NUZA-265870 format. One record per residue (C-alpha): residue number from 0; residue in three letters; x, y, z. Coordinates in pm, whole numbers, plus 32768, in hexadecimal, padded with zeros to 4 digits. Layout:
N
seti num NUM; residu ala; xx X; yy Y; zz Z
...
END
This chain:
154
seti num 0; residu unk; xx 38FB; yy EB23; zz 8E91
seti num 1; residu unk; xx 393C; yy EC56; zz 8FA0
seti num 2; residu unk; xx 3AB9; yy EBB8; zz 8FC6
seti num 3; residu unk; xx 3AC2; yy EBDA; zz 8E52
seti num 4; residu unk; xx 3A34; yy ED45; zz 8E12
seti num 5; residu unk; xx 3AB9; yy EE06; zz 8F33
seti num 6; residu unk; xx 3C30; yy EDBC; zz 8EC8
seti num 7; residu unk; xx 3C06; yy EDEB; zz 8D69
seti num 8; residu unk; xx 3B92; yy EF44; zz 8DAD
seti num 9; residu unk; xx 3CBD; yy EF94; zz 8EC7
seti num 10; residu unk; xx 3D8E; yy EEF9; zz 8DB0
seti num 11; residu unk; xx 3D15; yy EFE8; zz 8CE0
seti num 12; residu unk; xx 3D81; yy F10A; zz 8D94
seti num 13; residu unk; xx 3ED8; yy F0B4; zz 8D98
seti num 14; residu unk; xx 3F36; yy EFFE; zz 8C3A
seti num 15; residu unk; xx 3F78; yy F0D3; zz 8B1A
seti num 16; residu unk; xx 3FAD; yy EFA5; zz 8A01
seti num 17; residu unk; xx 3E33; yy EF5B; zz 8A21
seti num 18; residu unk; xx 3D94; yy EF68; zz 88BA
seti num 19; residu unk; xx 3C01; yy EFB8; zz 88A0
seti num 20; residu unk; xx 3B20; yy EF72; zz 877D
seti num 21; residu unk; xx 39F9; yy F03F; zz 8723
seti num 22; residu unk; xx 3914; yy EFD5; zz 8859
seti num 23; residu unk; xx 3A07; yy EFF5; zz 8947
seti num 24; residu unk; xx 3A5B; yy F153; zz 88BD
seti num 25; residu unk; xx 38CB; yy F188; zz 88C6
seti num 26; residu unk; xx 38D0; yy F114; zz 8A22
seti num 27; residu unk; xx 39E7; yy F1F2; zz 8A6D
seti num 28; residu unk; xx 3966; yy F310; zz 89F3
seti num 29; residu unk; xx 3803; yy F2E4; zz 8AA0
seti num 30; residu unk; xx 38C6; yy F2AB; zz 8BE4
seti num 31; residu unk; xx 398F; yy F3F0; zz 8BBB
seti num 32; residu unk; xx 3871; yy F4CC; zz 8B28
seti num 33; residu unk; xx 37A2; yy F460; zz 8C55
seti num 34; residu unk; xx 3889; yy F4B4; zz 8D85
seti num 35; residu unk; xx 3872; yy F5FD; zz 8E0D
seti num 36; residu unk; xx 3992; yy F6CB; zz 8E89
seti num 37; residu unk; xx 3925; yy F644; zz 8FE4
seti num 38; residu unk; xx 3941; yy F4F7; zz 8F8A
seti num 39; residu unk; xx 3A8B; yy F51B; zz 8EDF
seti num 40; residu unk; xx 3B02; yy F5E5; zz 9036
seti num 41; residu unk; xx 3A85; yy F48F; zz 90F9
seti num 42; residu unk; xx 3B3B; yy F3A5; zz 9001
seti num 43; residu unk; xx 3C8C; yy F48A; zz 902D
seti num 44; residu unk; xx 3C44; yy F44A; zz 91B1
seti num 45; residu unk; xx 3C2C; yy F2B4; zz 918A
seti num 46; residu unk; xx 3D56; yy F2C9; zz 90B6
seti num 47; residu unk; xx 3E41; yy F384; zz 91D7
seti num 48; residu unk; xx 3DAD; yy F2B1; zz 92E5
seti num 49; residu unk; xx 3E1C; yy F176; zz 9215
seti num 50; residu unk; xx 3F55; yy F204; zz 91A9
seti num 51; residu unk; xx 3FA2; yy F261; zz 9329
seti num 52; residu unk; xx 3F9F; yy F111; zz 9386
seti num 53; residu unk; xx 40CB; yy F0D8; zz 9304
seti num 54; residu unk; xx 41FD; yy F0ED; zz 93E3
seti num 55; residu unk; xx 42A6; yy F1C1; zz 930A
seti num 56; residu unk; xx 4180; yy F2C8; zz 9317
seti num 57; residu unk; xx 40DB; yy F261; zz 9477
seti num 58; residu unk; xx 417A; yy F391; zz 953B
seti num 59; residu unk; xx 40E9; yy F49B; zz 9445
seti num 60; residu unk; xx 3F7E; yy F463; zz 94E5
seti num 61; residu unk; xx 3EDD; yy F41B; zz 962C
seti num 62; residu unk; xx 3DA0; yy F389; zz 95A2
seti num 63; residu unk; xx 3CF2; yy F29B; zz 96AB
seti num 64; residu unk; xx 3C4A; yy F137; zz 9623
seti num 65; residu unk; xx 3B29; yy F1D8; zz 965C
seti num 66; residu unk; xx 3B66; yy F302; zz 958E
seti num 67; residu unk; xx 3BE1; yy F20C; zz 9462
seti num 68; residu unk; xx 3A99; yy F135; zz 9493
seti num 69; residu unk; xx 39C4; yy F261; zz 9458
seti num 70; residu unk; xx 3A82; yy F2CA; zz 9344
seti num 71; residu unk; xx 3A6D; yy F151; zz 929D
seti num 72; residu unk; xx 38F5; yy F156; zz 92E6
seti num 73; residu unk; xx 38CB; yy F2A0; zz 922C
seti num 74; residu unk; xx 39B8; yy F206; zz 9123
seti num 75; residu unk; xx 38DF; yy F0B6; zz 9103
seti num 76; residu unk; xx 37A4; yy F1A5; zz 90E3
seti num 77; residu unk; xx 3838; yy F271; zz 8FCF
seti num 78; residu unk; xx 38B2; yy F125; zz 8F09
seti num 79; residu unk; xx 375B; yy F094; zz 8F53
seti num 80; residu unk; xx 3694; yy F197; zz 8EDA
seti num 81; residu unk; xx 375A; yy F1DF; zz 8D97
seti num 82; residu unk; xx 3759; yy F080; zz 8D2E
seti num 83; residu unk; xx 3614; yy EFE7; zz 8D9D
seti num 84; residu unk; xx 354F; yy F11C; zz 8D72
seti num 85; residu unk; xx 35BF; yy F242; zz 8CB4
seti num 86; residu unk; xx 36BE; yy F18A; zz 8B8A
seti num 87; residu unk; xx 35E0; yy F03B; zz 8B96
seti num 88; residu unk; xx 3593; yy F013; zz 8A25
seti num 89; residu unk; xx 3726; yy F047; zz 89D8
seti num 90; residu unk; xx 3797; yy EF52; zz 8AF6
seti num 91; residu unk; xx 36B3; yy EE46; zz 8A89
seti num 92; residu unk; xx 371B; yy EE6C; zz 8911
seti num 93; residu unk; xx 38A4; yy EE7D; zz 896D
seti num 94; residu unk; xx 38A1; yy ED2C; zz 8A21
seti num 95; residu unk; xx 37B8; yy EC9C; zz 8938
seti num 96; residu unk; xx 3898; yy ED10; zz 8821
seti num 97; residu unk; xx 39FA; yy ED16; zz 88C6
seti num 98; residu unk; xx 39F0; yy EC7C; zz 8A25
seti num 99; residu unk; xx 3A28; yy ECEF; zz 8B77
seti num 100; residu unk; xx 3B5B; yy ED8C; zz 8B35
seti num 101; residu unk; xx 3AB0; yy EEBF; zz 8AB4
seti num 102; residu unk; xx 3A78; yy EEFA; zz 8C26
seti num 103; residu unk; xx 3BDB; yy EF3C; zz 8C2D
seti num 104; residu unk; xx 3C16; yy F016; zz 8B0A
seti num 105; residu unk; xx 3AF1; yy F0E1; zz 8B98
seti num 106; residu unk; xx 3B73; yy F109; zz 8CD4
seti num 107; residu unk; xx 3CD1; yy F169; zz 8C58
seti num 108; residu unk; xx 3C3B; yy F27A; zz 8B98
seti num 109; residu unk; xx 3B34; yy F2D7; zz 8CB7
seti num 110; residu unk; xx 3C8C; yy F302; zz 8D88
seti num 111; residu unk; xx 3D2B; yy F3CF; zz 8C94
seti num 112; residu unk; xx 3C0A; yy F4CF; zz 8C6B
seti num 113; residu unk; xx 3C25; yy F4EF; zz 8DD4
seti num 114; residu unk; xx 3D6C; yy F51D; zz 8E12
seti num 115; residu unk; xx 3D5E; yy F63D; zz 8CC3
seti num 116; residu unk; xx 3C6D; yy F6FA; zz 8DB5
seti num 117; residu unk; xx 3D23; yy F6D5; zz 8EEB
seti num 118; residu unk; xx 3E74; yy F755; zz 8E12
seti num 119; residu unk; xx 3DB3; yy F879; zz 8D59
seti num 120; residu unk; xx 3D64; yy F92B; zz 8E9E
seti num 121; residu unk; xx 3E33; yy FA67; zz 8EC7
seti num 122; residu unk; xx 3EBA; yy F9EF; zz 9019
seti num 123; residu unk; xx 3F1E; yy F89F; zz 8F70
seti num 124; residu unk; xx 3F90; yy F930; zz 8E37
seti num 125; residu unk; xx 406B; yy FA1F; zz 8F19
seti num 126; residu unk; xx 4111; yy F917; zz 8FE4
seti num 127; residu unk; xx 4146; yy F82A; zz 8EA6
seti num 128; residu unk; xx 4246; yy F929; zz 8E3E
seti num 129; residu unk; xx 42FF; yy F971; zz 8F77
seti num 130; residu unk; xx 43E8; yy F854; zz 8F4C
seti num 131; residu unk; xx 4485; yy F916; zz 8E1A
seti num 132; residu unk; xx 451A; yy FA0F; zz 8F2C
seti num 133; residu unk; xx 460D; yy F8EB; zz 8F97
seti num 134; residu unk; xx 467A; yy F86C; zz 8E40
seti num 135; residu unk; xx 47F9; yy F889; zz 8DFD
seti num 136; residu unk; xx 47F4; yy F9C5; zz 8D06
seti num 137; residu unk; xx 4957; yy F9A6; zz 8CBC
seti num 138; residu unk; xx 4950; yy F84E; zz 8C70
seti num 139; residu unk; xx 482B; yy F8A4; zz 8B84
seti num 140; residu unk; xx 48C2; yy F9A6; zz 8ACF
seti num 141; residu unk; xx 49EB; yy F8E6; zz 8A99
seti num 142; residu unk; xx 491C; yy F7B4; zz 8A2A
seti num 143; residu unk; xx 48A4; yy F8AC; zz 8941
seti num 144; residu unk; xx 49EF; yy F93B; zz 88C0
seti num 145; residu unk; xx 4A66; yy F7D5; zz 8877
seti num 146; residu unk; xx 493D; yy F7A8; zz 87A0
seti num 147; residu unk; xx 4956; yy F8F4; zz 86EC
seti num 148; residu unk; xx 47E9; yy F9BA; zz 877B
seti num 149; residu unk; xx 47C7; yy FA98; zz 8895
seti num 150; residu unk; xx 470A; yy FA32; zz 8993
seti num 151; residu unk; xx 4670; yy FB74; zz 8A68
seti num 152; residu unk; xx 465C; yy FB21; zz 8BDB
seti num 153; residu unk; xx 4556; yy FBF5; zz 8C7B
END
């Protein structure tokens, strides 16, 4: 069962096409409600550590395997607590009525909530807007002119 539940959760973090039923929605709501800001930060650390294993991102971090193992242990602890304790009734109902794919969808919802927390910080918001400074302003103005609207570049 370990090999099925865990990948279903992981797929949920990256899948945009999942559809949820009422029991999965209840499980997703519960996991989000029972996840503290510290848990969401730990979830984002885990997602970052996992993403930086990709060769295209590997140079963006100097995490050691020991640090990655500690992040993985923390993530396992959070997910164990959420499913086995805090949201146990919702997890059982979801499994009985909608199957193990409920974990994938609830994982996606939890990942989105964690990302939202991270991206809503003032520092995160500031960084998210910096790319606009490098936009092709004349190109966007020309596009607006061609479309018959004025595009303001700030």
